[in-house]
C-alpha positions, -999 to +999 in steps of 0.1 A: -263+516-380-295+528-396-328+514-384-350+496-410-387+496-403-403+463-396-427+468-425-398+473-449-380+442-435-412+421-440-416+435-476-380+427-485-383+392-470-415+385-490-396+394-522-367+370-512-343+399-507-323+394-475-288+396-463-269+364-468-289+348-496-275+315-509-256+324-541-237+308-569-211+325-591-184+316-615-153+335-627-159+318-661-196+324-666-214+357-661-251+355-653-270+352-686-236+356-704-222+334-732-202+304-721-165+303-732-151+278-757-130+264-729-162+250-713-177+237-746-178+200-754-153+184-777-173+161-799-206+159-817-192+185-841-182+209-812-145+218-808-143+232-773-119+221-745-146+205-724-133+219-691-157+224-663-159+260-650-149+270-615-180+275-592-182+294-559-211+295-535-218+312-502-244+315-475-260+280-476-290+275-454-284+265-417-283+227-413-266+220-446-248+186-444-236+183-480-239+198-515-249+186-549-242+204-582-264+197-613-260+213-647-289+210-671-299+224-705-337+226-706-336+238-742-321+206-757-343+191-784-350+158-765-388+157-764-390+175-731-363+160-708-335+185-716-299+174-713-279+167-682-243+180-685-229+173-650-242+159-618-221+158-586-234+146-553-221+141-518-198+172-518-188+179-482-206+206-462-172+223-458-170+229-496-176+264-509-170+257-546-153+237-572-121+246-590-116+249-628-115+214-643-130+197-613-153+177-637-127+151-648-145+118-656-124+099-631-134+123-602-098+129-592-103+167-589-133+164-566-133+164-528-131+129-512-164+112-511-180+132-539-197+111-566-204+120-603-236+106-619-236+096-656-246+125-678-266+123-710-233+119-728-232+084-713-206+087-686-196+107-655-178+140-655-183+174-672-199+174-706-199+209-719-224+227-741-229+215-777-264+225-790-275+219-825-261+242-852-285+271-858-306+267-826-312+298-805-289+302-775-295+274-751-297+280-713-273+261-691-285+261-655-258+255-630-275+248-596-259+241-563-282+224-538-277+225-500-286+191-488-301+179-455-282+146-457-244+140-455-247+114-483-273+104-509-275+067-513-281+060-550-277+027-568-248+021-591-256+034-625-284+056-612-299+078-640-296+116-640-334+118-635-333+096-604-304+116-590-322+149-597-353+136-580-334+125-549-314+158-548-346+178-550-364+157-524-335+162-499-326+198-506-327+227-480-322+253-507-306+260-540-287+287-559-287+289-597-264+305-623-275+304-659-251+307-688-259+307-726-244+291-756-252+288-793-232+277-823-234+287-859-212+259-874 
């Protein structure tokens, strides 16, 4: 095994480069790549299949007691709030991802105990990309959060903003994957 100088180790750590970084990937979405029609919303003029992509994460921070997955479009023309496409909390610490189509509205494809928060489409479950016709490609940020609590206690009907606030307040770390989508018709 080669020896790495302490100075180089410190420099890499300062840049956030280290073995075992918390990461998020998807076999359906390449980093900064276009999102497939399978994941696109079916409604509001969009004709996708509205299937949530598979997600895989590894190397969460020590002490992780659960996970949350939030998907947000910061480019949605909403006056600054963006658009929430999927929010899942209370995923068990044993989880290392979610399978294709885990975002069914009834939650039946999620691990026991996981809870979906209503999206900006008005209900729980995956709501795929559907930006306005002619907009530049929107960014869809898929973020998995390593949580310091086993369970977030949120009131019934909690808003996406409240859920996002509580997730961020109780997070040990996060990993993000960004996909893009635009439509011409």
